[in-house]
N, C-alpha and C positions, 0 to 999 in steps of 0.2 A: 052634801059632799063638797069638800073644799077644792077649789081650783087654783092651780099655780101655773105659771108659765114655765116652759122648758124647751129643749131642743128637739123633742119628739113627743108623740101623743101616747099617753099611758093611762090605763085605768088601774089604780093600785089599792090594795088593802094592806095596811101597815100596822105595826105594833111597836109602841115605844118600849124601850128597855133603858137600863141605867147608863149604858155607855154608847147608845145610839138607837137607830131604827132598823127593824126587821121588815123586809118586804115579804109579806105572807103570800100575796097573789099579785101578779103583774100581767097585764094584757095590753097589746099594742095592735094597731092596724098598719103600722109602717113596715116596710120591708127591711129597712136599716134603722136601728134604734139603739140609744144609749140610756141606760138606767141613770137616774139622777144621784148625785154624790151626796146631796143633803136634802132632808125632808123634815118639816116641823122644827127647823132650826137645829137639827142634829144630824150627824153623819150616818150615812146608810152603811151598816156594818154586817148585815147578813141577809141571805135569801133563805126563806123557810122551805120546808119540805113541799115538793110539787109546786113551787113558786111560779114558774113559767109554763108549766105543763098545760097544753090546750085542753086536756080532759080533766083538769083539777076542778073540784066542786067549790062551792062557797066556803068562806071561812070568816071567823070573827075578827074584827079589827077596825081601825079608822079608815074611811074611804077617801082617796085623794084623786083628783083628776089633774093630770099634767097635760097641758095644751100647748100646741105649737101651730097656730093658725087654724083656719076652718077645716072640718073634717066632713067628707061627703056623707050623706045620709045612708048610703049603701055600703059604707066602709065595712070590711070584714075584720072584726076583733078576734082575739083568741090565739095570736102567735103563730098560726098556720102559714101566714105569708112571711114570717120573719126569716130573713136570710143572713143578716149580720147583726150581731149583738155586741155591745161594748158594756163591760162591767166597770163600776166606778172604783177608783184607787182606794177608797175607804173600806172596801169589802174585806171581811175577815173570815167569814164562814158561809158555806154553801150547803144547804140541807139535802136530805135524801130526795132523789128523783127530781131535782130542781128544774132540769131541762127535759124531763121525760116527754117523749113524743114531739119534740120540736123538729119535725121531720124535714122542714125546709132549711134549717140553719146550716150555713156553709162555713161562715167565718165567725170567730170569736176573738174579741179584743179584750185584754185584761191586764191588770197589774199584778206583779208576783207578790201579792200581799195576803192572799187567801191562805189561811192556816189549817183549815179543816174543809175536806171535800167529803160529802156524804156518799152513801151507796146509790148506785144507779143513776148518778147525775146525768150521765150522757146516753142513757139507754134510748134506743131508737132514734138517735141523732145520726142517721145514716149518711148524710151528706157532709158532715163536718169534717173538713180536711185542711182548713187554713187557720193558723193561730198567730196572733200578733201580741207578744208579751213585752210589757215594759217593766224593767227591774228597777226597783228602788234599792233593793238589796238582792243578793242571790238566794232565791227561794226554791220551792219544790214544784211549782206549777208545771213546768215542762216535763219532769219526770212523771208526774201524775197522768198528763194527757198521753204521753208516749206509751205508758203502760196500759192505759184504758183503751186506746184506739190502735188496732192493728193495721188499719188502712194507711195508705200513703199520706203523709203530713207535710204541708209547706209551712215552715215556721220562721217567723221574724222575731228576733230578740233584740230589744234596745236596752243597753246598759245605763247605769246611773249617770254617766258623763256624756251620753248620747251616742256612744259607739254601738254599731249595729252589726248583727251577724244574721244571715239568712240560711237556713238549713233545710234539707229534704230528708225525711225519714221514710225510706222505701216501705212498700206494703209486705206483709206476710199473712199467713193464715195458719190457725191451729186447728187440727182435726183429731177426733177420737174415733177409732175404728174398731168395731167389735171383733175380737179374736175368739171365735167360738170353740175351737178345740182346746185352747188354753183357758177358757172361761175368764177372760179379762179384756180390757180395752187397751189398744195400742195408741200411743200418743205421737202424732206426727206434726212436723212443721213444714209448711210449703212456702217458698219465697225466700229471698235473700235478705229481707228487711229485719228479721228478728234481732240480730245483734245491735242494730242501730237503735231500736226501741228500748234496748236494755243496757246501753252503754253509759250507765250512770253510777257514780260512786257516792254513797251517802246521799242519794237523790240529788246530786249535782252533776251537770254535764261537764265532762272533760273533753275539750275540743281536740286535743291531741290523740286521745283514745278513739274519738269519732273518726279522725283521719286515718288512723292505723287499720280501720275496718275496710278500707278501700280495695286493697288487693284481694282479700277474701271474698268481698262482694263481687268483683269481676270474675273470680274463679267459680262462683256458684251460678246456677241458672237464674238470670235476672232480667229485668226490663231494660233494654238499652236506652230508651228515651228517659227513664228515670235516672240512669247513670249520667247522661248528658246534663240533665238539669241539676243533679247533685254536684257535679264538678263545677258547672258554671257558677252556681250559687257560692261555693266556697272560695273560688277565684275572685269573684267580684266583691265579696265581703270577707277579706282574708284575716279576720281576727284570730290571733294565735296560730296562724298557718305557718308551718315550717317550710324551709326551702325544699326539702325532699318531697313533702306533700304537694307543694305547688307545682313541682316538676311532674309528678305523677298525674295530677289532674290535667295539666296542660297537654301533656303527651297524649292523653286519651282524647281530648277535644281535637287536637290536631290530626289524629287518625280518623275522626268522624266530623270533619269540618262542615260538610253539607248538612248532616243531620243536626249539628249544633245551631247553624243558622236557621234551619227550618224551625227548631224548637223556639228560638227567640221570636221569629216571625209569628208563630202560632200564638204566643202570649202577648203579642204586640208590645214587646220589651225593646223600646228604642235604645235606651242606654246599654242593654245587654247586647244588642246587635252591634252597636259601636264598639263595645269592649271586645267582641269576638273578631271583628274586622281588624282591630289593632293588634290582637294577640295571636291570631292564627295566620293572617296573610293568605286567605284562600286563593287558589288559582282561578283563572278566567272562567273555566267551565263551572266551577262551584258557584262563583259570583253570578253567572248568567242564570243558573238554576234558581238561586235565591231571588233574583230580580223577577223572574217569571212568577214565582210564588207570591211575591209582594204585590205584583200587578194583579194577579188573580184574586187576591184578598182585598184589593182596593185600599192598600195601606200606603197612602201617598207620602207620608213621612219616611217610611222604610224605602220606598222606591227612590226618593231623592237621595237618601244616604248611600244606597247601593250604586246608583248611577254616578255619584260623585267618586266613590271608591274606585269604580271601574275606570273612570276617566283618569284618575290620578295614577293608577298602577298600570293600566294598559291603554295609554293614549293612542288616538287614531294616528295612523301613519307609520307605526312601528312594524306593521304587518301588511302584506299585500292584500288588498280587498278583492282583486280579480287578476286574471292573466289576459294579456292581449292575444 
């Protein structure tokens, strides 16, 4: 078995092809891992069928050990501990069931360079809800994931020039209910997220169409916390954001200032907290409630920011502290 150095620990089975290397099997003991971009002097261009599936069996090919420092003797291999996976920019094809049963996977980082996604790639990846996509050109990866996963998705897309947009795709559920008298099944959609997961034209996301869904989303039964996070992300990353949409999102957050500050504190999002304080100008009661939450969560950075904001906007001495 050949051993090469890398940024993570992998046990790989690979196959050479004319234009690059196919990773047939990949197993890591790390919770966060990035697949190598090159192997055997060639770019990694494909993941084979069941490539990272913990339940996949042996397969023919060349064996490579990618090492990143010493590995404990009791290390658990097999991708069951894998929580965050980064795919290489050279990747062009992902085979059937490539991530099948990666049940701990929560975050996937990839380049929008994959041109083929096989069937069942994400089957049983029940925790996957965070995507970080880097665009060399405007590809179809986001449309693929939004269509495959009906759960809430937190998506960050970085464009070719480094411009970033962060989006929330709210959750929805599809259900089939048997209609016995009519001898057929009724198809029902629950949750307000369905239009967001399908707001693509020719598999490209139109941010203006995304923003136009906002009034309809609020008019339907929806998760208020998701609405706050959606509005906050669009305001903080205002790529192609129209003035009308900006005002609509801002008005919603102003009407839910306390909940918005609570959401930023829950995510320990310091820049988001600062953004909300500057944009919403919450009153003293809301500030005090947020400060209590920050102290309860032992978030010293947020406590400092909130104390400074309270001192700046409500300095001591403007109100009577007691009566004689």
